[in-house]
C-alpha positions in Angstrom: 10.9 17.3 -19.6 13.5 16.0 -18.6 13.7 12.0 -16.8 16.1 11.5 -13.8 16.7 7.7 -12.7 17.1 8.0 -8.9 18.1 5.2 -7.0 16.4 1.2 -5.8 17.9 0.2 -8.6 16.5 2.5 -11.4 13.4 1.6 -9.3 12.3 5.5 -8.7 11.6 8.0 -11.9 11.3 11.8 -10.9 10.9 14.7 -13.4 12.4 17.9 -12.9 12.8 18.0 -9.0 14.5 21.2 -8.6 12.6 23.8 -6.5 10.9 27.2 -8.3 10.7 30.3 -8.0 8.0 30.6 -10.0 4.7 32.8 -8.3 2.6 30.4 -5.8 -0.5 28.1 -7.4 -3.7 25.8 -6.9 -2.5 22.7 -8.3 -5.9 20.4 -9.1 -5.5 16.9 -9.6 -7.8 13.5 -9.3 -7.1 9.6 -8.6 -9.1 6.9 -10.2 -10.4 5.9 -6.7 -11.5 8.2 -3.3 -10.0 9.3 0.1 -13.2 8.5 2.4 -11.5 8.6 5.8 -9.3 11.2 7.4 -8.4 9.0 10.4 -4.5 8.6 9.4 -4.5 4.6 10.7 -8.5 3.8 9.4 -6.8 2.0 6.6 -3.3 0.8 5.9 -3.7 1.3 1.8 -1.1 4.1 -0.8 -3.7 6.3 -2.0 -5.1 7.1 1.5 -1.9 7.0 3.3 -0.3 9.3 0.3 -3.0 11.2 0.6 -2.7 11.9 4.4 0.9 12.2 4.1 0.6 15.5 2.7 -1.3 16.7 6.3 0.4 14.3 8.7 3.9 13.1 9.7 5.6 10.2 10.7 9.3 10.2 13.5 10.6 9.8 9.9 10.2 10.1 6.0 11.8 9.7 3.2 12.8 11.9 0.4 11.7 11.0 -3.3 14.4 8.5 -4.0 12.8 6.5 -1.0 15.9 7.2 1.3 15.0 7.6 5.4 15.5 11.3 7.0 14.3 13.0 10.0 10.8 13.6 10.4 9.5 15.3 13.5 12.1 12.8 14.9 15.5 14.8 14.1 17.5 12.2 14.6 17.9 8.5 16.7 20.3 6.8 18.3 20.2 2.1 18.9 21.6 3.3 23.0 21.7 -0.6 24.1 21.3 -3.3 21.6 17.2 -3.4 22.5 16.4 0.6 23.0 16.3 2.7 20.0 16.1 6.5 21.5 14.7 9.3 19.3 15.2 12.7 19.5 12.1 15.1 18.8 12.4 18.3 17.2 11.5 20.9 19.1 9.1 23.7 18.2 7.1 22.1 15.8 2.9 23.5 16.3 0.0 20.8 15.3 -2.0 22.8 12.8 -4.3 23.9 15.5 -1.4 26.0 17.7 -0.9 22.7 20.2 2.9 21.9 20.4 4.1 18.5 19.2 6.0 16.9 21.5 7.1 13.4 23.0 3.2 12.8 24.5 1.8 12.5 21.6 4.0 10.1 20.0 3.9 8.0 23.2 0.0 8.4 23.0 0.3 7.4 19.1 1.4 4.5 20.0 -1.2 3.3 22.4 -3.8 4.8 19.5 -1.8 2.2 16.8 -2.8 -0.6 18.9 -6.6 0.5 19.1 -10.0 -1.8 18.1 -10.1 -1.0 14.2 -6.6 0.6 13.7 -5.6 -1.2 10.3 -1.1 -0.2 10.7 -1.0 -2.0 14.2 2.5 -3.8 12.8 4.3 -0.4 13.1 4.6 -0.8 16.4 4.7 -4.2 17.9 2.4 -5.0 20.8 5.9 -6.1 22.1 7.4 -2.4 22.1 7.7 -0.9 24.9 7.6 3.4 24.9 9.3 4.9 27.6 9.1 9.3 27.8 12.4 10.3 28.9 12.1 14.6 28.8 9.5 16.7 26.9 11.4 15.7 23.7 13.4 12.2 24.0 11.4 9.0 23.8 12.9 5.4 23.7 11.7 2.7 22.5 12.6 -0.5 24.5 12.3 -3.9 22.0 11.7 -7.2 22.8 15.3 -8.0 21.0 17.4 -6.4 18.2 15.3 -5.2 15.4 17.5 -3.1 12.7 14.5 -1.7 10.8 12.7 -1.0 13.8 11.8 2.4 11.7 11.6 1.5 8.0 7.7 2.1 7.8 7.6 4.9 10.4 7.3 7.1 7.2 3.5 6.2 7.4 3.4 5.9 10.6 1.6 9.3 10.9 1.9 11.3 15.0 -1.8 12.6 15.8 -2.5 15.5 18.8 -3.3 13.7 21.9 -4.6 16.9 23.6 -6.9 17.4 19.5 -8.0 13.5 19.7 -8.8 13.1 23.1 -10.7 16.8 23.5 -12.9 16.1 20.3 -13.4 12.0 21.6 -12.0 10.3 18.2 -9.0 8.4 20.4 -11.2 5.0 19.0 -10.3 4.7 15.7 -12.9 4.8 12.8 -12.0 1.1 10.2 -12.7 0.8 6.8 -15.6 -1.2 7.6 -17.0 1.2 10.0 -20.4 3.2 8.9 -20.6 6.2 12.0 -17.5 8.1 11.2 -16.1 9.8 14.7 -14.2 13.5 14.3 -11.0 12.6 13.3 -11.9 10.7 10.3 -13.8 14.2 8.8 -10.9 16.4 9.9 -7.1 16.4 10.4 -4.5 18.0 12.4 -1.4 16.9 11.8 2.6 18.6 11.4 2.9 18.6 7.8 2.6 20.8 5.0 -1.1 21.8 4.1 -3.9 21.1 6.1 -7.2 20.4 5.1 -9.8 23.1 4.8 -12.6 21.3 3.2 -13.7 17.3 2.8 -16.6 16.0 0.9 -16.0 12.1 1.8 -16.4 10.7 -2.2 -16.1 14.0 -4.0 -13.8 16.8 -2.8 -11.0 18.0 -0.7 -9.1 20.7 -0.7 -5.1 21.7 0.6 -4.3 24.6 1.4 -0.1 25.5 2.7 0.9 25.1 5.9 2.4 28.5 6.4 3.7 27.4 10.0 5.4 24.8 9.0 8.9 23.2 10.4 10.6 22.6 7.4 11.5 25.4 4.3 9.0 24.7 1.7 10.7 24.1 -1.6 7.1 24.0 -3.6 4.9 26.1 -4.6 1.4 25.8 -4.2 -0.7 27.8 -2.2 -3.7 25.0 -2.6 -4.4 21.5 -3.6 -7.5 20.4 -4.9 -8.4 16.8 -5.2 -11.3 15.0 -7.1 -11.3 11.7 -7.5 -12.8 10.5 -11.2 -13.2 6.2 -11.4 -13.9 6.9 -14.8 -10.3 6.2 -16.6 -12.2 8.5 -20.1 -13.0 10.7 -17.6 -9.8 11.6 -16.2 -7.8 11.7 -19.1 -10.2 13.8 -20.8 -10.5 16.5 -18.3 -6.3 16.3 -18.0 -6.4 16.9 -21.7 -9.0 19.6 -22.2 -6.4 21.9 -19.1 -9.4 21.3 -17.0 -6.4 19.1 -14.9 -2.9 19.4 -13.8 -2.3 16.8 -12.9 -3.7 12.8 -13.0 -3.2 9.2 -12.2 -3.4 6.8 -12.9 -3.1 7.2 -17.3 -4.3 4.0 -18.4 -2.1 2.2 -20.4 -4.0 3.0 -23.5 -3.8 5.9 -23.0 -0.2 6.6 -22.5 -0.3 7.8 -26.9 -2.6 10.3 -26.5 -1.5 11.7 -23.6 1.9 12.4 -24.9 1.3 13.3 -28.6 -1.3 16.1 -26.4 0.4 20.1 -26.8 0.6 20.6 -23.6 0.8 17.6 -21.6 3.0 14.6 -20.5 2.7 10.9 -19.4 5.3 10.0 -16.4 6.2 6.1 -16.6 8.0 4.3 -14.3 7.9 0.8 -12.3 6.4 0.2 -9.2 7.6 -1.8 -5.9 3.9 -3.0 -5.3 2.9 -6.8 -6.3 -1.1 -7.7 -7.9 -1.3 -11.2 -6.2 -4.6 -13.6 -6.3 -5.2 -14.6 -2.6 -8.2 -17.6 -1.6 -9.3 -18.9 2.1 -7.3 -21.6 3.0 -8.8 -21.1 6.8 -12.9 -21.9 6.2 -12.9 -25.9 6.5 -16.1 -24.7 3.9 -16.8 -21.8 1.2 -18.5 -19.2 2.3 -19.4 -18.4 -1.8 -18.9 -21.7 -3.7 -20.5 -24.3 -4.6 -18.4 -26.8 -3.0 -20.4 -27.8 0.1 -18.6 -29.3 2.9 -15.4 -29.5 2.1 -12.5 -26.4 0.7 -11.1 -27.4 -2.3 -7.9 -24.4 -1.4 -6.7 -26.6 1.3 -5.4 -28.7 -0.6 -2.5 -27.0 -2.7 -3.4 -29.3 -5.6 -5.9 -26.6 -6.5 -4.2 -23.9 -5.8 -1.4 -25.0 -8.2 -4.4 -25.6 -10.9 -5.2 -21.8 -10.7 -1.8 -20.5 -10.7 -0.9 -22.7 -14.0 -4.0 -21.7 -15.5 -3.7 -18.0 -15.5 -1.5 -16.2 -18.8 0.4 -14.0 -17.0 2.1 -13.1 -20.5 -1.1 -13.0 -21.8 -2.1 -10.2 -19.4 1.2 -8.7 -19.4 0.4 -8.4 -23.6 -3.7 -7.9 -23.5 -4.2 -6.2 -20.7 -1.6 -4.3 -18.9 0.4 -3.3 -23.1 2.9 -4.5 -21.5 3.7 -1.8 -18.9 3.7 -4.9 -15.8 6.4 -7.0 -15.0 5.6 -10.9 -14.0 6.7 -12.0 -10.6 7.1 -15.5 -9.4 7.4 -13.6 -6.0 5.5 -11.8 -3.7 7.8 -8.8 -4.0 9.9 -6.3 -6.6 12.7 -7.2 -7.8 14.2 -4.5 -6.9 13.8 -5.2 -3.5 15.7 -9.0 -3.1 18.8 -9.1 -3.7 18.8 -13.1 -5.0 15.3 -13.0 -6.7 16.2 -14.4 -9.5 16.5 -17.2 -7.9 12.7 -17.8 -8.1 10.6 -18.9 -11.4 6.7 -18.5 -11.6 4.9 -21.8 -12.1 3.9 -22.2 -16.1 1.4 -21.6 -17.4 0.0 -25.1 -18.6 -4.1 -25.1 -18.5 -3.5 -29.3 -19.2 -1.4 -29.3 -16.3 -4.2 -27.2 -14.1 -6.5 -29.7 -15.1 -4.9 -33.0 -14.3 -4.5 -31.1 -10.6 -8.0 -30.6 -10.6 -9.0 -33.6 -11.3 -6.1 -35.2 -9.0 -7.7 -33.4 -6.7 -11.7 -34.7 -6.7 -12.8 -32.0 -9.4 -12.3 -33.4 -12.4 -15.7 -31.8 -13.5 -14.2 -28.2 -11.6 -16.5 -26.1 -9.2 -17.8 -21.9 -8.9 -16.1 -19.5 -6.3 -17.1 -16.0 -6.0 -13.6 -13.8 -7.1 -13.0 -10.4 -5.1 -12.4 -7.6 -7.3 -11.9 -4.2 -6.9 -12.6 -2.1 -9.8 -10.8 1.5 -8.9 -7.8 0.7 -6.3 -5.0 -0.9 -9.0 -4.1 -0.8 -12.5 -6.4 -2.2 -15.3 -7.9 -3.8 -11.6 -11.6 -5.7 -13.2 -9.9 -5.9 -16.6 -7.7 -8.1 -14.9 -9.6 -10.0 -12.6 -12.4 -10.4 -15.7 -9.5 -12.5 -17.5 -8.5 -14.1 -14.5 -12.3 -15.6 -14.7 -12.4 -16.2 -18.2 -9.0 -18.4 -18.0 -9.7 -20.3 -15.2 -13.6 -21.1 -17.6 -11.4 -22.7 -19.2 -10.0 -25.6 -16.8 -13.9 -26.1 -15.9 -14.0 -23.4 -12.8 -16.5 -20.6 -12.8 -16.0 -17.3 -11.7 -18.7 -15.1 -10.0 -16.9 -12.3 -10.5 -17.8 -9.6 -7.3 -15.8 -6.5 -8.7 -16.9 -2.9 -6.8 -15.4 0.5 -6.0 -12.0 0.0 -3.2 -14.4 1.4 -0.7 -16.7 -1.5 -0.8 -14.0 -3.9 -2.2 -12.3 -3.0 1.5 -14.9 -2.3 4.1 -16.2 -6.3 2.9 -12.8 -8.3 2.9 -11.8 -6.7 6.1 -15.6 -7.2 7.7 -15.2 -10.1 10.5 -11.9 -9.8 11.1 -11.0 -9.6 7.1 -12.0 -13.7 6.5 -14.9 -12.5 3.9 -14.2 -13.4 0.9 -12.9 -16.4 -1.2 -11.4 -15.4 -4.0 -9.4 -12.4 -3.9 -6.9 -10.0 -5.9 -5.2 -7.5 -4.3 -2.0 -5.5 -4.1 1.0 -4.5 -1.9 4.1 -2.2 -1.6 6.3 -3.2 1.6 6.4 -0.3 3.3 9.4 -1.0 4.6 10.6 -2.3 1.0 11.5 -5.9 3.1 10.2 -8.7 3.3 9.6 -9.2 6.5 6.7 -6.7 5.8 4.8 -9.2 3.4 5.0 -11.7 5.6 4.1 -10.2 8.3 1.0 -8.5 6.6 0.4 -11.3 4.1 1.8 -14.1 4.6 1.7 -14.5 7.9 -0.5 -16.5 10.4 -3.7 -15.1 11.9 -5.7 -16.4 15.1 -9.7 -16.1 15.2 -9.7 -12.1 16.4 -7.3 -11.2 13.3 -3.9 -10.9 15.1 -1.4 -11.5 13.2 -0.8 -10.9 9.5 -3.5 -8.2 9.0 -4.1 -8.7 5.5 -3.7 -12.0 4.3 -7.0 -13.1 3.9 -7.1 -16.0 2.6 -5.8 -17.7 5.9 -2.7 -19.0 4.8 -0.4 -20.7 7.7 2.7 -22.1 8.3 4.9 -22.7 11.7 7.7 -22.5 9.9 7.4 -19.0 8.1 6.5 -17.8 11.4 9.8 -18.6 13.3 11.6 -17.9 10.3 9.9 -14.3 10.5 11.5 -13.6 14.3 14.5 -14.6 12.8 14.3 -12.4 9.5 13.5 -9.4 12.3 16.4 -9.7 13.9 19.5 -11.0 12.0 21.6 -8.2 11.7 23.9 -9.6 8.4 22.4 -9.6 5.3 23.5 -12.6 3.8 22.1 -14.3 6.6 19.4 -12.3 6.1 18.8 -13.1 2.7 19.2 -17.0 2.8 16.7 -16.9 5.7 14.1 -14.8 3.2 14.7 -17.3 0.3 14.3 -19.9 3.2 10.7 -18.2 3.2 10.3 -17.9 0.1 10.8 -21.0 -0.8 8.3 -22.7 1.0 5.0 -20.3 0.3 6.4 -21.0 -3.7 5.5 -24.5 -2.5 2.3 -24.2 -0.6 1.1 -21.0 -2.9 0.3 -18.9 -0.7 -1.2 -16.7 -2.7 -0.5 -16.3 -7.0 2.0 -13.2 -7.6 0.6 -12.1 -10.5 3.3 -9.0 -11.7 4.6 -5.2 -10.4 2.4 -3.4 -12.2 3.9 0.0 -13.6 3.6 4.2 -13.2 1.7 6.2 -15.6 1.2 9.8 -14.4 0.0 12.4 -16.9 0.3 16.3 -15.8 0.6 19.7 -17.4 4.0 20.3 -19.6 5.9 22.6 -16.9 4.8 20.5 -14.1 7.6 19.5 -11.6 7.3 16.7 -9.4 8.7 13.5 -8.1 7.7 10.0 -9.3 8.0 7.6 -6.9 8.7 4.2 -7.1 6.2 3.1 -3.9 3.6 5.9 -5.9 2.4 8.0 -3.1 2.4 11.6 -4.4 3.6 14.1 -2.4 2.8 18.2 -2.5 6.2 18.9 -1.4 8.1 18.0 -4.5 5.4 20.2 -6.7 6.4 23.4 -8.7 3.7 24.4 -11.0 5.2 27.2 -13.4 
């Protein structure tokens, strides 16, 4: 199959994007993780947003090469420095037949900020929404914001009438055990409808024949089955039981490519995998150190960093399908990324730092890790545990399926962890997103960096982030970003590991787009 390099400094790879006139088909695919909840505001996680992005739509959307395009808004303009006007698409219907209009947009903003929402940063609480008419909405900002709409492709608009009628205004969060109607049913405007959903078992989509846009895919139905076992997932593809599966384990890429009738499409991903530490509590929840928190000492954080052999992880675990990173964002997304280097791997230096901090004999700490979310996530955590053991730190590894993992680490305001692995793709493809979600200060109510699970806080970084958000000059903006990066690197706010590679396996003859944000959209698929 032909591979075409697209934009974002070759960060996006596509396969056979030309639509086919072949007859309509059913696509059967599998992913390593589950789709548990259908509420589009429940979990700010790539696979969940991707799966629901086939059903729901935002005011904007992104093309196969990640360019921003009109979605439910057919156009927009900045009518005043602090006022953006969005002209909504007329004639759009929700799947139940209800009309889409400005009331739905205003309602979706309000619901976005409700308790339980995991996507509140998509629209700042300081932004005011004004309905001009049924198909015109103004967003009034407290100040200039050149990237206001950068993440709106995954801020999905909900039907106000349907949501209220089904008593689903309150968001079912990732940690909720009692789902509401919107967590088990959908009503979007997108190219596909969900017609059946068994959480963690199977989800069936059907083509929305009333979609406002012209379909370039040829799919009538899509069946998704979560398969956590790498071996089982690959075997289902090789046997012909499934049409497409991802990710393909790095060790199985050659086998899939050598098999008649299947192939693997690989490419870079924008996601950064990193480690975080609880720097907020005076005493760690899960450690044998009592009365104090080792991670409050930058020497301990740097010791952990220097104990990790990232090249060993790349070579032995990732089979070279990863790019070690010195920063918390893909180098494709920041022009000055080459100015930053990782702290060197140096176990002896790590031991010296621990001793200097008062932990010459090391200590024990629990580590939370998903085992079905990222490429080789549990294996990476096991390797990190082994490397830390060499400098005297004992890791009690708690590896769980992503549903349990996120329910734990996001519970109680998002601080129920002492040491953890996480991955992040900035939805805006911009460093402001990293600070706002990962490195931004949080209060006791969880306001601030929603995924800053360790509670890192530096007021200077907060100040810089405010300037980054409103600065229009690219060079000045990059300088502000570089300053913030330097502070967080000196602080060892987190330990960046790598950007993982993408590996999607599929039957020969299937045409699809592999986006560098790892979102799988059915509208880019044809099955011949």
